[in-house]
Phi, psi and omega in degrees: 000129182246170178301127179099340184293332184289342183298322179297323179295313182292328178296330178274317185281320182227062188300329184265358179288136177296125173274314182225136171245123185222120180051043175083354181253137180259139172247119182285166178297325178295314179296316182300314182291322177299319181289328175296319181297324177297315180292323175304314182297319179293320178298318180291331177292325182276321180230091185309316178252084188277346184303127178081358179273146179272124177248107178270147176214137180244093187227163178284175180278087189206169180304326179305323178304311183287329176297315179294319180302307183290323178299318181297309187285334181278350170257011175092005178279176179246114182284136183223083180292139179249151184269118179298343180278349178296149174284165177300324179297313179297316179301315180299316180297315183293315181295324177293325183287316188264344174051068176288157177281336183208142174237105179273128186229133173300143184305321184281355180248001187300330181291344181279339186275127182293154182297337180298339180257011189303324185294339182254357185276138172224116178286159188299321180300317179291324178298320180295338180279350181294155181300129178221035185290336183254101182272357184291145181277130174245122178301152179303141178292146181087161182290134178273151182221139180299340179266011172292145174289142175231347189206136169241117176253182182226138177298160186289350174072039180292341183234016179153203180298131179302142178262138175282132177238145187259138180235136175263161174305315184301318184298320179279327176298321176292324176297318177299313182299311181288325177296322179298325180296325182272307190273331179052047174286142182244165179289352176275354184276153168257120187248125183252124173241088189281354182268179183292136183288343177281358171264135191300325181299312182288320178296317178302311181299320181291313182294321178297317179302314182285329175297325180282336187090019177276185177254130181259127174261118188239146175226151183298324181205142179301131178216117180302315178300323179293318178298317180296321178298318178294320177296319181297327180269010180056047182247019175220129173257321183231131184235123174269131182216150163259158186305326179295323176294319180299320179298315179296321180295317182291327176298321177289321183291330181299327178276338181284328180053049181228160172246145181240105191274341183286323184303127183248346184204137170243128178242123187226149176206173178110322178192161179285149176280145173288142180308321179296325179294321178298317180297315181297315184297325178295327180287330180276328183235078188297337183256006185262137171269141176252123175247115172262118177247146176257131179188193178207161178305325183283335189247347194060217184289140172244308178217166180218140179246108178275173178299318181295317180290332178299323179294332181273325184212073186297334182271356182274174171253022174092196180253165183306135177293151175308137180084004184242135172248130182248136172231141171254127182238136177281338167208191186300334187245333186271122179277133183288157172285166175302128179085355181272137183281139177193190180275140182276122174244146178225154174230125176194165177278001181267356184289149182292177185256018178106167177275157180280120175050047182216076183299324182296313179293322178297320180295327179284331189261316186259125182228081184065235179281352186254156179219153175215143174254013173088014177281148181248134181190194177207161178244131180274180186291344178267359178092008178278137179264129178243131177263136179259324180174192178245138182304318184286344178267352187300138177254132177250109184238118182061030179082001181253143181275130177240127178259110185306322184300324178298316181288323179298314178300320180295314180296324182287352173277347180290142185298338183265347191256131176268310179219153179216144174227131179246128179227162178257138175235152182301142178222136186297330183259311186278347186091300172223152179236134178280128178239132179255124172256128186231145172249121183279154174293155180302130179087355180260147183261139178286120182226092184299325180294322178296320180290322177298316179297318179300316181292316184296334181290333187237318185278153171300148187302323183289342179274345183289126177303140181269352179211137176242134180228134178271138174232156179278327179200166178246149174282145181237152171278172180293342179269007176085011178261149177294132181280090187299325181296322178290322177298315181296319179297317178299316181295316180299318178294322180294316181292329178296329182281344184281000000 
């Protein structure tokens, strides 16, 4: 059984069950599968031997996205969703790098695709005109293998042009298997993925829901009021969120003064939740378990922090996910002692199959059976994993290593600070200097001297930021992470003017 194969079964067994609910309208499993077969036929009309071919698509967050995704992978193609928020330059660079056989584009997005890719572009209206007289399903030609590629996703691009990463059927099937052990989602659940499907967390949640035969609640764009309306109507059992979405949701919930008892699970990734956010979420969803998992698009799950484990190690990212072995290494070969800081390496069958045409990145990430995305951390004697920072974000000041994430967490505990980002800028004496950009809480005044004193009381002197700057807001990637490269660019431009 491969990704997408179960849809034919559900179309026969539960034809009238809603597969997707979108903007108040339900699409049954029978309807969903029939529409997938039409797209399969059109794809075969355009590319007779589609097996192993990359099919890129630039579509909105809608059922059509998932129909194209499943149609592509069930005829043996490789689905390659593109992000509508990318610039034309980014799109051009990515399409040139990965060389898809076809680029399907929504009519209203056709202007975003550069002319350099014109020969491979097909707008949706033209695609619909293709021959689709034969709706029968034909299995992909040639022997299928669980290690065949089915999907190419893209990193969130926090430090530059997004990198394409390759996924096999096996890697996601193992993710489903291990995820079921932790989350125990059932086909009777309504699963809501309110974020963009071109982000791996939401796509994973959506594809897993349909693989299980559950009902997927989908929305065109994340909207806290819309999520609350669905919760109010008891139309969500499981909710996937990144912390930025959770913050927006809680701001709306604070004025609602209601509890939602049906929700049974929140699944979150991207960043750790603030302790206050955890307390608030428990008051709004008394019957819901919160699972914070640490992972990456390239690795799937690495560790998970349940409610019970949070009480034991609130600052950790939990214990190893089922099917995952974690090692901390002080260098490529030396395994760290318990509690010793080093680079996080993992081994599991859920790991990706490498980056597209990027030998340098593959060499940094894949090491035989082991993989690393460059995170720095340690494991305590109870098996809890603690993250200190990311290797690529590390600041070297006066020959000493500074991990920005450690300082950011510390600053965000201050009563005046809502969010903080610490970056390094060149310094003639120190080599690099740590600069903290902070967003103050509503009604709080920015006081850099107060923040300096706060840091000096607890942090080692070399870790204390040498400059504090107030900002009104931070830029985010589509995956809900702060876009550090944009923050650094803003800071460099600001310092040039001084």
